N, C-alpha and C positions, 0 to 999 in steps of 0.2 A: 451575259446580260449587258445592256447598254449602260456604261458608267460615265457618259459625257458630263462635263460640268453643268451645273444648274439643277441637278436632282440630288437631294440629300442621300448620302450612302445608306442611311437607315431605311429608306424606301426599298432599296435593293435587298437588304437583309430581310426585311419583312416579306418581300416577294419570294425569297428562297423558301420561307416557311409555307406560304400559300401554294407555291408550285408543288412542293412535296405532297401536300394534302390532295391537291387536284390530280396529280399524277396517279396516286393510288385509286382515287374514286373513278377516274375515266378508264384507267388501265383494266380495272375489274369488270368493265362493261364489255370488253373485247377479248380478254385473255381466256375466257371460258369457252369461246366459240369453237376452238379446236379440240375441246375436251369433252364435248357431249357424248360422243361415241365411246371413248375410254371410260367415262364416268358411268355410262349405262351398263357397261360390262362389269366394272368393278363393284358397283352397288346392286347389280342384278335387277335393273329397272328397265321398263320400256321407254321409248323415246319421248312420248308425251309427258310422262312423269318426270323424267330427268330434265326436260325443257323448263320446268319450274325453277331450276337453278338460275336461269337467266331471267325469266319473267318475274319471279319474286323479288329479285334485286332491283329491276327497273320499277316495279310497282312501289317498293319501299322508298326509292328515291323520289318518285312522283308524289308520294304521300307527304313527305316531310319538307320538300322544297318550298311550298307556300308558307311554311311556319318560320322560315329563316328570318324574315324581316321582323316579325313579332318577337322572336326569341332574342335577337340581337338588341332590340330596344329594351326589352324587359330585363334581361340578365347581363347585358354587355357583350360586345363582340368577342373579346378575349376569352371569356368563360365558355361561351357557346362553341367557339372554334376548338378549344382544347378538349372539351367534352366530346365533340364530334370526332376528333382524332382518336381519342381513347375508345369510343364506341366502335369505330371502324376497325381499329387494331384488334380489339377483343373479338369482334365479329370474324375477322380473318383467322384468328387463332381457333375459334369454334368451328369454322369451315374446315380447317386443316385437321381437326380432331374428329370430324363427323364420322359416324359409323353406319349411316343409312341415308337414303334419299330424303326422308322426312327431316332428319336432324340437319342435313346440309341445307335444305331449303329454309329452315328456321334460322340457321346461322347466317344465311345470305340476307334475310330480312333485317337482322341486326346490323349487318355490314352496310346494307343500303340505307338504313336509318341514319347512320353516321355519315356515309358518303354523300347523301342528299343535301346535307347542310354545309359540307366543306367548300364547295365551289361558290355558292352565293355569299356566304359569310366572308370567305377569303376575298371575294370581289369587293365587298363593302370595306374591308380593312384597307385594301389598296387604294380605293377611291378616296377614302378619308385621308390617307397619308400623302398621296401624290399631289392633291390639289388640282384644280381645274386646268391650270396652265401646263401641267406636265402629264395630264391624264392620257393623252393620245399615245405618248411614248411608252408610258409605264404599262398601259393596258395590254401591250404586246406580250407581257409576261403571261397573261391569262390564256393566250392562244397556244402556249407551249404544250401543255398536256393534251389539249384537243387535237393538235397536229401530230404529236409523237405517239400517243397511245394507240391509235388504229394501226400504225406501222409496227410498233414494238410488241403490242399485246399478243397477236396470234403467233408471231415468231418466238417470243419469249415463252409463251405457254407451251408451244410444241417442244422447245428445248427442255423445259422442266419436266414435261410428261415423259419424254424419252430417257432422260438421264437420271431423274430422281423418282418422282411419282406424281400422281394427280394432286396429292396434298400440298406439294411444293408451290403450286400456282397460287395458293392462298397464303401459305406461310411466308412467302417472300415479302409480304407486306409488313411482317413484324419488325425487321430492322429499319425499314423506311419509316414506319409509324413511330418507333421508339426515337429515331433521330428527329422527326418532325415535332414530337412532344417535347423533347429536350430543348430544341431551338425555340419552340413556341413559348415555353416557360421563361426563357431568357430574353426573347426579343419582342414578343407581342406587347404593345402598350396596355397598361391597366386602364380600364374604363368601367364606370359604374352603370348598371342598369337603372331604369326609372319606370315608374308606373305608366302603363299605356292601356290601350283598349283590351277587353277580355278576348282571349283566344276562342275562336269558333270551334268548340269541342264537338258540337253536334255535327257540323260539316266534316270535321276530322274523323268522325266515326262513319258517317254515311258514305262518303266518296271512296275511301280505300276499301271498305268492306264490299260495297257495291261492285267496284271494279274487280275485286278478287273473285266474287261469286260469278260475275259475267265471264271472266277468263277461265275459271274452273269449268263452267258449263260448256264453253267452247271446246276445251281440251277433252272433255268427256265424249264428244262426238267421234273421237278416234277409236274409242273402245266399245261404244254402243252400236248395236246393229241398225238403229234408226235414230234420227235426230229428234223424233217425237217421244222418245222414252223419258220417263220421269227424271232419270239421272242427268238429262240434258235440260229439259224444259224447266224444271223447278229452280235450279241455280241461276239459269239465264233470266227467268222471270223475276226472281227475287233480286238479282243484281240490277236489272233495269228499273224495278220499283224503287230501290234505294237511291239510284242515281237521279230518278225523277224527283224523289223527296229532297235530295240534296239541292237540285235546281230550284225547287219551290222555296226551300229554306234560305238559300243564298240570296234570293231576290228580295227578301223581306227583312234582312238585318243590315245594320250600318257597316259592320266590318266582317264580311264573310271570309271563309277560307280562300275562296276564289272569287274575284270581283267580276261576276258575269255581266255587269252593266257595261263593261268594256266592249262586249260583243255588239253593243248598239252602234259602234263605229264599224262601218262596212269594210273599210280597208283592213282594220285589225281582224275582223271576222274571217275575211278571205285568207289573210296571212296565217291565222291560227289553224284553219281547216287544212291549208296546204302543209303546215308544219306537222300536224297530226298524221297526215298521209305519208309525208316524207319520213317520219319516224318509223312507220310500219315498213316502208320500202327499204330504207337503208339499214336500220337495226335488225328488223325481222328478216330481211333478205340475206343478211350476212351469215346466217346460220346454215343455209342450205348447202353452199359449196363445200365447207369443211366436212359435212356429213357425207356428201357425194364422194369426195376424195378418199375418205377413210373407209366407208362401207362398200362403195361400188368399185373403187380402184385399188383398195388395199394399201394406201400410202400411210407412212408413219406420221406422227404428229409434227415432227420438224419439217418434213417435206410439205405437209399440209399448210403449216404456218407460212412457209416461204411462197407457196403458190397462191395464197389468198392476199399476200402483202401488196400486190399491184393496185388493188382497190384504194388502199390508203395512200400509195404513192401518187395516184391520180388526184386525190383530195388535196394533198400537200402542194402539188404543183400549181393548182389554180387558186388556192386560198390566199396566196400572196397578192394576187391582183383582183380578187373578188370585191374587196372594199372600194377600190378606185372605180371599178366598172359599175358597182352598185350606185355610187354617187353620180356617175355620168348618165346611166341608162335607166336607173330605177330598180328596186328589188323585185318587182313583179316580172319585168321583162327578163331579168337575169334568171329568176327561178323558173320561168317558163322554158327558157333555152336549156337550163340545166336538167329539167325534167325530161325534155325531149332527148337530150344526150343519154340520160339514164336508160330511157326506153330503147334507144339504138343499141346500147351496150348489153341490154338484156336479151335482145332478139336471138343472137347466136346460142344462148344458153337454153333455148327451147328444145334444141335437138341433142341435149346431153344423152350419151349412152356409154356403154362400157369401153368404147374405143375412141371417144372424142379427143382430138388433138389438144395437148396442153397449150400449144401456141394460140389456138383459137380461144381457149378459156382465159388465158392470161391477158390477151388483147381485149377481150370482151369486158372483163372485170376492171381493167385499167380505164376503159372508156366510161364504165359505170361510175368509177371513182371521180373522174373529171366532172361528171354530171352532179354527183353528190356535193362536191366542193362549191358548185355554183348555186346551190339551193338553200342550205341551212342558214348561213349568215345573212344573205340578202333578205330572206323572209323575216328574220329577227329585226333587221334594220328597217324594213318597210313598216312593220308593225309598230315599232317604237317611234318612228318619225310621225306616224299618224296620230299618236296620242301625246306627243312631246309637249304640246301646249297646255296639257292638264297638270304638269308639275312632276317633280322627281318621284314623289310617292307613287303616283299612278304609273310612272315608267318602271319602277321596281316591281310593282304588282304585275304589270303587263309582261315583263321579262320572265318573271317566275312562272306565270301561267303558260307561256309559250314553251318553256322547258318541261313543264309538267305534261303538256299535250304531246310533245315529242316522245317523252318516256312512255306515256300511256300507249301511244301509237306503236312504239317499239315492242311493248309487252304483248299487246293484242296481235300485232303482226307475227311475232314469234309463235304465239299459241296457234293462230290460224294456219300458218304455213306448215308447222309441224303436223297438225291434224291432216291437212291435205296430203302431205308427203306420206304419212302413215297409212291413210286410206288408199292412196294410189299404189303403195307397195303391197298392201294386202290384196289388192285386185290383180296382182301378178304382173305389174308393169316393169318390175326389175329396175335396172339403172335408168330407164326412161322416165321413171316416176319423178326423178329430180327435174328433168326437163318440163314435165307437166306442171310441177309446182312453180317453176319459174314462169310458166304461162300465166298463173294467177298473179305473180309479182308484176308482170308486164301489164296485166289488165288494171291493177291498182295504180300503176305508174301513169298509164294513159288517163285514168279517171282523175288523177290529181292535177292533170293539166287544166281542168275546169276552174278550180279556185285560183290558180296562178294566172290564168287568162283574165279573169275578172279583176284580180289584183292589179294587173298591168293596166287595164282600162281605167280603173279608179285613180291610179297614180297619174295617168296621162291627163285625165280630166282635171285633177288638182293642179298640175303644172301649167295647163293651158287656160285655166279659169282666170278671168280678169281680176285684178286686185280689188279688195273691198275699199270703198271710200274711207277716208280717215276716221269719220265719225262712227263707222260701223266696224272698225278693226277691233277685235277682242283684246282686252287688257291682258 
């Protein structure tokens, strides 16, 4: 960490606590990717069922992230952060002790409920402690888990699977969580909560349940002979109705769970749509290659983790310069270029079969990683710049919603791509089923070019528009 004069050493001690929490939360998004095939065998489950180990975690994070601001104001940041750490650690213990797919999925929900609060509340703690003048330097701390987790997660997961057991990929969080709790109790400053607006409990019920029903209905298409069967139609219809009810409800109250009024800003809307699609492409697409390497090529978990690591290496290489490029060229243009790069990297994967060269695979996913690195942060920046004039509170809401949309996109993408893979495999496609599934990933990648293109056009119009007369400039 940077310890140059000018920043109170307390800020760096505080950063240590928040980084430990963030590392656990982000690590568990990727560490399971190499474990789906071993988990399916160990728990005697089919692939769509075991995929809920990933989707349930992402949905739980998406459900609680919008609550972070309210919880911190109502109960105090210190208390919320420590409770989140405890909840995540207990959830990790429950995952390690799980005896069935159902018990593991429930434990992952508990884990995600804690993990979904760790990063936003940790960010609030850092922002408050650092002050505006040091925020740029200190916020680099928060990039550490985001950068390292995709690199470390699959490799660490593979090592633990091969040398210990699948339970170890969850139990490894126990010593980290215990250390973070100990340091948090000693370091986090005490702050008192205060009365604030009422939490939107109706929205908190409608949105997560609706998304879960929708995801469940989509996964059922893998086992049903027809998508028109009741097992598919009923949960999908119920989920869509609940989401529609959530939208209706959110537009009629002052403090909804998600502030849908922000989508009245066209720039923010396009960035949000692109973030949703990017979540499906990047998080959902990450599960296909490990399954291919383990089931079609017979590789062990360690080799699988090493072979999928180039994606994260590509992300790391470009993230260092993405911020400066975003300031210079705009988030929309950078996201458009990054999406095109992802598409180029996906093309060679369309021809995956039992003999595809590992060199081709490694180069392709490295290129995909370069593209991913040029999309996520620029979209967030473009969205926040577009509503920055509305104040800090709106910026926090906007940031939370973008994170929610990316997680929801990742969970739906995971479900859909697993279903496609399962149906292609049952049709007798063999190893080429993975290439066919990447065809759908490519199609969604190309489709996501549309909101990125509109975002670029809107940013260009804003930069080239003549300045408002002084008497018309908003206060």
